[in-house]
C-alpha positions, 0 to 999 in steps of 0.5 A: 149286826142289829141296829137298836133305838133307845128311847129317854123319857123323865119326869111325867109327874102323872097325876099333877093334870089330866092333860099331863096323862094326855100328853104322856099317853101320846108319847106312848102311842108313838113310842109303840109304833116308832120302832123303838126297842127299849125305853128308860124313864129316870124318875117322877113318873108320879107327881106327889108319890101316891099309889094311884098316880103309879097305877096310872103311870101303869095304865098309860104305859101298860103297852110297852110295860107287857112287852117288858120294853120299859125300865124305870127308876124312882126321883123324888117325887115319886117318894112323897105322899104314899112314897109309891116309889119307895119299892120300886127298886126292891130294896136296892140302891143299884140293880142291873137290866141286861137287855139285847145289845143294852146293859142298864145300871139303874142307880136309886139316887133318892133318900128318906129325906125326899119324903118331905116335898120341900127336900128335893135333892138326891143323895149317893154315898161311895158304898154306891158308887162302888156296886156302880163299879161292880155292876160295870165290871160285869158289863157285856163288850158288845152292848151299849152301857148306860148308868140311869139315875134321877138327879143330876150328877153336873151343875146345872143352871136354875130353871126359873127364877124361883130356883135362882133364889132357893139357890141363893139362899143356900138350900142344896135342893138344887144342887147337883149330886154331892157325888156326880162328878165322882160317878162321872170319873168312875164310869168313864171309859166303862159307859156310854151314857149317863141319863137322868132327869129332876131338872125339866130343861134338857141339857148335854153334855159330851165329855169323851176324850181322845183314845178312850170310850165316849161318854155323855151326860143327858138330862131328859127334862120333863117329857110330858113338858116337852111334848117328846123324847130323846133316841139313841140308836146303837150297834155292837154296843156304840152310839151311831151317831148323834141322838135326834129328838122326837117331837110328839105334840107341841110344847106345854107350858111351864106348869112349875107354879100352878102344879107344885103349889097344891102338893105344896099345901097339901104337904104342909097340912099334912104335916100340921095335921100330924104335928097335931095329932102328937101334940094332943097325945103327949098332952093326954099322956100329962 
């Protein structure tokens, strides 16, 4: 029997600041030296969905990527701008990575509406849930099984006063996935973990029931803000005790207002420019 270690990171937002990239590099250095067998990153690797930001991720995580020790999926930020994350799932909504002692069901919870910087909520369909069912049916008995997606599957409190206000105005952008609770029920008894990001405050839910395979839901939060990541030890397809948090560098100040204002304004400017161009074309046609 071999004991293995799985690390969960999310919401790196590379491109938001030079300091963010430096913090991500510090996390990678620790991951590379800390006996972690595999790393999952559950979306928002980039801040504005730019290809240059995605290349920066490839550069920072190169020591782990070269060894095939990283699995990542897109988040809503990866779909804005140049839509760098649009092809990360190779056109699929669900794909599987089968690693030694580890079976990962990767789910794309982003959607075309995420091309808008202000439409951050996720999307699941029953067709996707059926694909997850099929993937779990093929899970080997001796592996730890984890379902990965970006958006949260259960209700979570708002992380800031602005998020609270947005939610009270009736916007769906802060809400959990509409089929999130159904996903949880479908994976119950067949998966050990549901791992996600999106919300920057880490959370954990133990949904285990007596007499059945345990199930826990974990939100990684923003790993670059937190300066660390969760580690799950597992052996023969089962978790070994409770996860631990590896703190690498001091926690950073929340960057919501400062780092989100610029891309938000850029998004508005791009849309206005596009609208103006279309208006000119229409006027010429008239």
